C-alpha positions as CSV (number, residue, x, y, z in Angstrom):
1,M,0.0,0.1,-0.1
2,D,1.2,3.6,-0.8
3,P,2.5,5.4,2.4
4,I,0.1,8.2,1.9
5,V,-2.7,6.2,2.3
6,W,-1.1,4.8,5.3
7,L,-0.7,8.4,6.6
8,I,-4.0,9.5,5.7
9,F,-5.6,6.1,7.5
10,L,-3.5,6.7,10.6
11,L,-4.2,10.4,11.1
12,L,-7.9,9.4,10.8
13,V,-7.4,6.7,13.3
14,E,-5.5,9.4,15.5
15,F,-8.5,12.0,14.9
16,L,-11.2,9.2,16.1
17,G,-9.2,8.0,19.0
18,R,-8.8,11.4,20.1
19,I,-12.3,12.2,20.0
20,V,-13.2,8.9,21.7
21,L,-10.5,10.0,24.3
22,E,-12.2,13.4,24.9
23,I,-16.1,12.0,25.0
24,R,-14.6,9.4,27.8
25,E,-12.8,12.3,29.6
26,C,-16.0,14.4,29.7
27,R,-18.3,11.6,30.9
28,L,-15.8,10.5,33.6
29,T,-14.7,13.7,34.9
30,Q,-18.2,15.5,34.4
31,Q,-16.3,18.3,32.6
32,G,-17.7,20.1,29.8
33,G,-15.8,20.2,26.6
34,G,-15.1,23.9,25.1
35,I,-12.7,24.9,22.5
36,L,-9.7,23.3,23.7
37,M,-11.3,19.9,23.4
38,V,-12.1,20.3,19.7
39,L,-8.3,21.8,19.1
40,R,-7.1,18.8,20.8
41,T,-8.5,16.3,18.3
42,I,-7.0,18.0,15.4
43,P,-3.7,16.5,14.2
44,L,-0.8,18.8,14.6
45,V,-2.5,21.5,16.5
46,N,-2.7,19.0,19.3
47,D,0.9,19.4,19.8
48,I,1.0,22.8,20.7
49,V,-2.5,23.7,22.3
50,P,-1.5,23.6,26.1
51,L,-3.6,21.8,28.3
52,P,-4.6,24.2,31.3
53,E,-3.7,22.3,34.5
54,N,-5.1,24.3,37.3
55,R,-8.1,26.2,38.1
56,R,-6.4,28.4,40.3
57,E,-2.6,28.9,41.5
58,P,-1.9,26.4,44.4
59,V,-0.5,28.0,47.8
60,V,3.0,27.7,48.0
61,G,3.9,26.0,51.1
62,N,6.7,24.1,52.6
63,F,5.9,21.1,50.4
64,V,5.9,22.8,47.3
65,K,9.3,24.9,48.1
66,L,10.8,21.0,49.1
67,H,9.2,19.4,46.0
68,E,11.0,22.0,43.9
69,E,14.5,21.5,46.2
70,G,14.2,17.9,45.3
71,H,13.9,18.6,41.5
72,K,17.2,20.8,41.9
73,M,19.0,18.1,44.3
74,L,18.1,15.2,41.8
75,R,19.1,17.3,38.6
76,H,15.9,16.7,37.1
77,A,16.1,19.7,34.6
78,T,19.4,18.5,33.3
79,L,18.0,15.2,32.9
80,R,14.7,16.4,30.9
81,N,16.8,18.6,28.6
82,V,19.1,15.7,27.8
83,F,15.9,13.7,27.0
84,K,14.6,16.4,24.9
85,I,17.6,16.5,23.0
86,M,17.7,12.9,22.1
87,M,14.1,13.4,21.2
88,L,14.9,15.9,19.1
89,M,18.0,14.0,17.3
90,L,15.3,11.2,16.7
91,A,13.1,13.5,15.1
92,V,15.5,15.1,12.8
93,A,16.6,11.5,11.8
94,W,12.9,10.3,11.5
95,I,12.5,13.4,9.0
96,A,15.6,12.7,7.1
97,F,14.5,8.9,6.6
98,V,11.1,9.8,5.6
99,L,12.4,12.5,3.1
100,T,15.0,10.1,1.6
101,Q,14.0,6.6,1.9
102,M,10.1,7.2,1.5
103,G,10.5,10.0,-0.8
104,A,7.9,12.1,1.1
105,S,7.4,15.9,0.8
106,F,8.6,17.8,3.7
107,M,4.7,18.1,4.9
108,E,4.3,14.4,4.9
109,A,7.1,13.9,6.7
110,I,6.1,16.3,9.6
111,L,2.9,14.5,9.7
112,W,4.7,11.0,10.1
113,L,6.9,12.7,12.7
114,H,3.5,13.9,14.4
115,L,2.0,10.1,14.3
116,V,5.4,8.6,15.8
117,A,5.9,11.1,18.4
118,I,2.6,10.1,20.0
119,P,4.0,6.9,22.0
120,G,7.6,9.4,22.2
121,R,5.5,11.8,24.3
122,M,3.9,9.4,26.2
123,V,7.0,7.8,27.2
124,F,8.6,11.3,27.9
125,H,5.3,12.1,30.0
126,G,6.0,9.0,32.1
127,F,9.7,10.1,32.6
128,C,8.4,13.4,34.0
129,W,6.0,11.6,36.2
130,N,8.9,9.7,37.7
131,Q,10.5,12.6,38.4
132,E,7.7,14.2,40.0
133,Y,7.1,11.3,42.2
134,E,10.7,11.5,43.1
135,A,10.3,15.1,44.1
136,D,7.4,14.5,46.0
137,T,9.1,11.4,47.7
138,Y,11.9,14.0,48.7
139,A,9.4,16.7,49.8
140,F,7.5,13.8,51.9
141,R,10.5,12.5,53.7
142,Q,11.6,16.2,54.7
143,L,8.1,17.1,56.2
144,D,5.2,15.7,58.7
145,K,2.8,13.5,57.0
146,K,0.0,15.6,57.8
147,V,1.6,18.7,55.9
148,A,2.2,16.5,52.9
149,R,-1.1,15.4,53.0
150,N,-2.7,18.7,53.2
151,A,-0.4,20.2,50.6
152,L,-1.6,17.5,47.9
153,R,-5.4,18.2,48.9
154,E,-4.6,21.7,48.5
155,L,-3.2,20.9,45.0
156,E,-5.9,18.7,44.1
157,S,-8.5,21.3,44.9
158,C,-6.6,23.7,42.7
159,E,-6.2,21.4,39.7
160,I,-8.7,20.6,36.9
161,P,-9.4,16.8,37.0
162,H,-8.2,14.5,34.6
163,T,-8.1,10.5,34.1
164,K,-4.8,8.9,34.3
165,L,-4.8,8.0,30.6
166,F,-5.8,11.5,29.4
167,A,-3.3,13.0,31.7
168,L,-0.6,10.5,30.3
169,I,-1.2,11.6,26.9
170,Y,-1.5,15.4,27.5
171,R,0.4,16.6,30.9
172,E,3.9,16.3,32.0
173,H,2.7,16.6,35.6
174,P,0.8,13.4,37.2
175,T,-2.6,14.3,38.7
176,A,-2.6,15.2,42.4
177,T,-4.8,12.3,43.1
178,L,-2.5,10.0,41.3
179,R,0.6,11.6,43.4
180,R,-1.2,11.0,46.7
181,T,-1.8,7.2,45.7
182,K,1.9,6.8,44.9
183,L,2.8,8.4,48.3
184,H,0.4,6.2,50.3
185,V,-0.8,9.7,51.8
């Protein structure tokens, strides 16, 4: 089968999959859709449309300060940047492969990159989630359990609720509910 037919088919599958994901998310969280929901279903646009994480900014208390200190102590910013550079190098190699080996146009190469980046983005988000859990654990060990529990409840009240699958696809931070579960708080 011609690569362009596969590309169109996979983009259609992605579009339909994102519609199903958005409907599932609206039903499970009892949240309305809105314009962001529509934008997240469109290929390429969903790569740049930010997902709002919070209804309001959480209070910066000791837990948050120690969480950020944990990121610095564990050198998470450096690790994330190395990961991003590796992903960028893979993206350039992928585009070169599609342009030379498949004889595709530049726009087709970008669309192919968009499709193969979906699982790559989920891997990156899993990597980021692990770092968030490590920073939470660092802060949790420094503070009283009750303070950590209250801080995570405060964060939970501030953020827009999302299911685990939705958060894995769109967010670099796990939901506060997942963080509380991971810390056993």
